[in-house]
C-alpha positions in Angstrom: 0.0 0.0 0.2 1.5 3.3 -0.9 1.4 6.7 0.9 1.2 10.0 -0.5 3.7 12.4 0.9 2.2 15.3 2.6 3.5 18.3 4.5 1.7 19.7 7.7 2.6 23.4 8.2 0.5 25.2 11.2 -2.1 22.7 11.2 -2.7 22.9 7.3 -2.1 19.9 5.1 0.0 21.0 1.8 -0.7 18.4 -1.0 1.9 18.4 -3.9 1.2 20.7 -6.7 -0.7 19.2 -9.8 1.2 19.2 -12.9 -0.5 19.6 -16.2 0.6 18.0 -19.3 0.8 20.5 -22.2 1.1 20.2 -26.1 4.7 18.9 -27.3 6.1 20.6 -30.2 5.1 17.6 -32.4 1.5 17.7 -31.4 1.4 21.3 -32.0 2.9 21.1 -35.5 0.4 18.5 -36.3 -2.5 20.4 -35.4 -1.1 23.4 -37.4 -0.6 21.0 -40.3 -4.1 19.8 -40.1 -5.5 23.4 -40.1 -3.4 24.2 -43.2 -4.8 21.2 -44.9 -8.3 22.3 -44.3 -7.8 25.7 -45.5 -6.1 24.3 -48.7 -9.3 22.3 -49.1 -11.7 24.9 -48.5 -10.0 27.9 -50.0 -10.7 26.9 -53.8 -14.4 26.0 -52.9 -14.9 29.6 -51.4 -13.2 31.0 -54.3 -15.4 29.0 -56.7 -18.4 30.3 -54.6 -17.4 33.8 -54.8 -16.7 33.5 -58.8 -20.0 31.8 -59.2 -21.7 34.6 -57.5 -19.7 37.3 -59.5 -20.8 35.4 -62.8 -24.5 35.6 -61.7 -24.4 39.0 -61.0 -22.8 39.7 -64.5 -25.4 37.4 -66.3 -28.1 39.4 -64.3 -26.6 42.8 -65.5 -27.1 41.8 -69.0 -30.5 40.6 -68.4 -31.5 43.9 -67.1 -30.2 45.3 -70.3 -32.5 42.7 -72.2 -35.5 44.1 -70.2 -34.5 47.6 -70.8 -34.0 47.1 -74.6 -37.3 45.2 -75.1 -39.2 47.9 -73.0 -37.5 50.5 -75.3 -38.9 48.4 -78.3 -42.4 48.3 -76.7 -42.5 52.1 -76.4 -40.8 53.1 -79.8 -41.4 49.9 -82.1 -37.6 49.4 -82.6 -34.4 49.0 -80.6 -32.1 52.1 -80.1 -29.4 52.7 -82.5 -25.7 52.4 -81.6 -25.2 56.1 -81.7 -27.2 59.4 -82.0 -25.3 62.3 -83.2 -25.3 65.5 -81.7 -23.7 68.9 -82.6 -24.1 72.7 -81.8 -26.2 73.5 -84.8 -28.4 70.6 -85.6 -31.6 69.2 -83.8 -32.0 66.6 -81.0 -30.5 63.2 -81.8 -30.2 63.3 -85.7 -28.8 60.3 -87.8 -25.3 59.9 -87.5 -24.9 60.1 -91.4 -22.0 58.3 -93.7 -18.7 60.3 -93.1 -20.0 62.3 -90.2 -16.9 63.5 -88.3 -18.9 64.0 -85.0 -20.6 60.4 -84.7 -18.1 59.7 -81.9 -19.3 62.9 -79.8 -23.0 61.9 -79.9 -24.9 59.7 -77.6 -24.7 55.8 -76.9 -27.4 53.3 -76.8 -26.7 53.1 -73.1 -27.9 56.8 -72.7 -31.1 56.1 -74.5 -32.0 53.0 -72.4 -31.3 55.1 -68.9 -35.1 55.6 -68.7 -35.7 51.9 -68.8 -33.2 51.0 -66.2 -34.5 53.2 -63.4 -32.3 56.2 -64.1 -34.9 58.5 -65.8 -33.9 61.5 -63.6 -30.2 61.1 -64.9 -31.4 60.9 -68.6 -33.4 64.1 -68.1 -30.6 65.9 -66.8 -28.4 65.0 -70.1 -28.5 67.8 -72.9 -30.1 66.6 -76.1 -27.8 69.0 -78.1 -24.0 69.1 -77.4 -20.8 66.9 -77.6 -20.6 64.7 -74.5 -16.8 65.3 -74.3 -17.1 69.1 -73.8 -17.8 70.0 -70.3 -19.6 73.2 -71.2 -22.2 71.4 -73.1 -22.4 68.1 -71.1 -21.3 68.5 -67.4 -18.6 65.9 -66.6 -20.5 64.7 -63.6 -23.5 63.4 -65.6 -21.3 61.3 -67.8 -19.3 59.9 -64.9 -22.1 58.7 -63.0 -21.3 55.1 -61.9 -24.4 52.9 -62.6 -24.1 49.5 -61.1 -25.9 47.5 -63.8 -23.4 48.8 -66.2 -20.3 47.2 -64.2 -19.3 43.6 -64.2 -18.2 42.6 -60.8 -15.0 41.1 -62.1 -14.1 44.4 -63.7 -12.9 47.1 -61.4 -13.8 50.8 -62.3 -11.0 53.5 -62.6 -9.5 54.5 -59.2 -8.7 58.0 -60.8 -11.4 60.6 -61.6 -12.1 59.2 -65.0 -15.3 57.4 -63.8 -18.5 56.4 -65.4 -17.4 52.9 -66.4 -19.1 50.4 -68.8 -18.6 46.6 -69.0 -21.4 45.8 -71.6 -21.3 46.6 -75.5 -24.0 46.5 -78.2 -23.1 44.3 -81.0 -22.5 45.5 -84.6 -22.5 42.1 -85.8 -19.5 40.5 -87.9 -18.7 43.9 -89.5 -15.2 45.2 -89.2 -16.3 48.8 -89.9 -17.3 52.1 -88.0 -20.1 51.9 -90.5 -23.4 53.9 -91.1 -24.0 52.4 -94.5 -26.6 49.7 -95.6 -23.9 47.3 -96.1 -22.6 47.6 -92.7 -26.0 47.1 -91.2 -25.6 43.2 -90.4 -26.0 43.1 -86.5 -28.7 44.2 -84.2 -27.1 47.6 -83.7 -25.8 50.0 -86.3 -24.7 53.8 -86.2 -27.5 55.0 -88.5 -30.4 52.5 -88.4 -32.7 51.2 -85.9 -33.6 47.6 -86.1 -37.1 46.1 -85.0 -37.8 42.6 -83.9 -39.2 41.7 -87.3 -35.8 42.9 -88.9 -33.8 40.1 -86.9 -34.9 37.6 -89.4 -32.5 35.0 -88.1 -34.4 34.8 -84.8 -34.0 36.9 -81.5 -32.7 33.8 -79.8 -30.0 33.1 -82.5 -28.8 36.8 -82.7 -26.2 38.5 -80.2 -27.5 41.6 -79.2 -24.7 42.7 -76.6 -21.4 41.4 -75.0 -19.0 41.8 -72.3 -16.1 44.2 -72.8 -13.2 45.1 -70.4 -12.6 48.3 -68.7 -9.1 49.9 -69.4 -6.6 50.1 -67.2 -6.3 53.8 -67.9 -2.2 53.8 -67.7 -0.3 54.9 -70.6 2.7 52.8 -68.9 0.9 49.4 -68.8 -0.3 47.3 -71.7 -3.0 44.5 -71.0 -6.1 42.7 -72.7 -8.3 45.9 -72.5 -5.8 48.1 -74.4 -6.4 49.1 -78.2 -3.8 49.1 -81.0 -4.5 52.0 -83.4 -3.0 52.5 -86.9 -2.5 49.0 -88.0 -3.9 48.7 -91.6 -4.4 45.1 -92.9 -1.9 44.3 -95.2 -4.6 42.1 -97.2 -7.9 43.6 -96.9 -10.1 41.3 -95.3 -13.4 39.7 -96.2 -16.2 42.1 -94.9 -18.3 41.1 -93.1 -17.3 37.8 -91.9 -13.3 37.9 -92.5 -11.8 34.1 -92.3 -9.9 32.8 -89.8 -6.5 33.2 -92.2 -7.4 36.6 -92.5 -8.0 37.4 -88.8 -4.6 35.6 -87.9 -2.8 37.7 -90.4 -4.0 40.8 -89.1 -3.8 39.7 -85.3 -0.2 39.2 -86.1 0.2 42.5 -87.5 -1.3 44.1 -84.3 0.7 42.0 -82.1 3.9 43.1 -83.6 3.2 46.7 -82.3 2.7 45.7 -78.9 5.7 46.6 -76.5 4.5 45.3 -72.8 6.6 47.6 -70.7 5.8 50.8 -72.7 2.6 52.1 -74.5 3.3 53.9 -77.5 1.1 56.9 -78.9 -0.7 54.1 -81.0 -2.1 52.5 -77.9 -5.1 53.6 -76.2 -6.0 52.4 -72.6 -9.5 54.0 -72.0 -11.8 51.2 -73.1 -15.1 51.1 -71.2 -14.5 54.6 -69.8 -17.4 56.3 -71.0 -21.0 54.7 -71.2 -22.1 58.2 -72.9 -19.7 57.4 -75.8 -21.2 56.0 -78.7 -17.9 54.4 -80.1 -16.3 50.8 -80.3 -14.5 49.7 -77.0 -16.8 52.1 -75.0 -20.3 50.9 -75.7 -19.8 48.9 -78.9 -18.2 45.6 -80.1 -18.6 43.4 -83.0 -18.5 39.6 -83.5 -15.9 39.5 -86.1 -13.4 37.5 -83.8 -14.4 34.9 -81.1 -14.6 36.1 -77.4 -11.1 36.8 -75.7 -9.4 36.9 -79.2 -5.9 35.7 -78.3 -4.5 38.9 -80.4 -4.8 42.5 -79.3 -7.9 44.7 -80.0 -7.0 46.5 -82.8 -8.2 49.4 -85.3 -6.9 50.8 -88.5 -7.4 54.3 -87.8 -4.2 56.5 -86.7 -6.2 59.6 -85.7 -9.0 58.0 -83.9 -8.3 58.8 -80.3 -11.8 57.5 -79.2 -11.2 54.3 -81.3 -14.0 55.1 -83.8 -12.3 53.1 -86.5 -12.8 50.0 -88.5 -11.0 46.8 -86.8 -11.5 43.9 -84.5 -13.4 44.9 -81.3 -13.9 41.3 -79.7 -16.1 40.7 -76.6 -13.9 40.1 -73.7 -14.1 39.4 -70.0 -12.0 38.5 -66.8 -14.2 35.4 -66.7 -12.7 31.9 -67.0 -13.0 30.4 -70.5 -15.3 32.9 -72.3 -17.8 35.9 -71.9 -21.5 36.6 -71.2 -23.5 37.4 -74.1 -27.1 38.9 -74.4 -29.1 37.5 -77.1 -32.0 39.3 -78.9 -34.7 37.6 -77.0 -33.2 38.7 -73.5 -31.7 35.4 -72.5 -28.0 35.9 -71.3 -25.6 33.0 -72.5 -22.1 32.3 -71.7 -20.1 31.7 -75.0 -16.9 29.8 -74.7 -13.6 31.3 -76.2 -13.4 28.1 -78.2 -16.6 28.4 -80.2 -16.3 28.0 -84.0 -15.5 31.3 -85.6 -18.0 30.8 -88.4 -20.8 30.0 -85.7 -19.9 33.0 -83.8 -20.0 35.2 -86.7 -23.5 33.8 -87.7 -24.9 34.4 -84.3 -23.7 38.2 -84.6 -25.6 38.5 -87.9 -29.1 39.2 -87.5 -30.6 38.5 -90.9 -28.0 36.3 -92.9 -30.3 33.4 -92.9 -27.4 31.3 -91.4 -28.1 27.8 -89.9 -27.0 28.1 -86.2 -26.0 25.0 -84.3 -26.3 24.5 -80.6 -23.6 26.6 -78.8 
């Protein structure tokens, strides 16, 4: 029989102190390793959930555009044009006109849709006459209003004063040109023509109305996928509309040759998506000449087009993985892969070419 040692001091019995056993270093390291593994397993799932939520929001933004377009059509019996020209000496919202030098200073389809997107007070404040880029005619604070439905959650607006950003572009179809002519009227939107549902003879569900575009980095020192290369005239004139893959590859390589990753030249613009009021390519207009997220740079042939109102390849782009969201003419939002067949994509951009459109 064992005895526990005790000490008696002044009539009080003192028991030996109780010793608690702590974690050893090895046990601590094992716990840390288990936590690290759990984080590694959960983090991708959290990131996927966040990406799914952002995609859902982006898709919903395009659906809001679809509702606005059809409400506009119900009121006016046609969809808005891509451009409404204005100047100091003409009436409110006249046609752009072939060869007009003021088309890029007019009003975008987005401007016309404002009353149908809960922005009627803003629309009423925008002057009907005057250039959008002249502050004395159109106050800067109007065109720089940030509208949440115009922004994809994946694309951040500029941190500078250059606000009023836009991630969604109306489609002029598989047409290379900044074109107000009848021949260029192949998509759902055109500078000089309004299209009704009856004019979309290929079917609204088979015709692209809008697609995503990237907001530029607004820095002349950084080149990225949002940048626009100017002054690249195709060495061989491509077929228009619907240039071939070989023609696009040739032109793309010409454009790529002008890219200097660490220094942007005067031939590169970095303000795409900056102005939702500007009725110009890369700001509110795209084409379906090349497939989404074209592997070559955005490119136009015009040198003096500081606002990119020139002929070229204006593809849909996004920061989503694998493709971009598009709005079809019937108001449905579809995610189209970067790997879609070129001819199929061009056919989807054309509204009345009577092409056969397969599943996509």
